[in-house]
C-alpha positions, 0 to 999 in steps of 0.5 A, spaced: 499 499 500 502 507 498 500 514 497 498 517 491 499 524 489 500 530 485 505 535 484 506 541 479 512 543 477 516 547 482 512 543 488 516 539 493 515 533 497 519 531 504 520 525 507 522 525 514 524 519 519 521 519 526 526 520 532 523 514 535 524 510 530 525 502 532 530 498 530 525 493 527 522 500 523 529 502 521 531 495 519 524 495 514 526 501 511 533 498 510 531 492 507 525 494 503 527 502 502 523 507 499 520 507 491 516 513 488 513 511 481 511 516 476 504 514 474 502 519 470 504 526 467 499 531 464 497 538 463 491 541 467 490 548 467 496 550 463 501 547 467 504 540 467 502 535 473 506 529 475 502 524 479 506 520 483 505 513 487 510 512 494 511 506 497 514 506 504 514 504 511 509 507 515 515 510 519 516 514 513 513 521 514 511 524 507 509 532 507 507 536 501 512 542 503 506 547 502 503 544 508 505 546 515 509 541 519 507 537 525 510 536 531 
């Protein structure tokens, strides 16, 4: 299972890891890694958009950088 979202040119994603990550979660991250797949690129309202699908362990936080960070 993963997360699918759309990004426009210039928009960013931030992938961070919890400082409280367990050894088991770290091992899972090292073993399985993170996969980012481009599912589709299309034009909408005059700008290009890419639909991305991200597969990562639950211990990885994925944030659109235009949104405030949660502490």
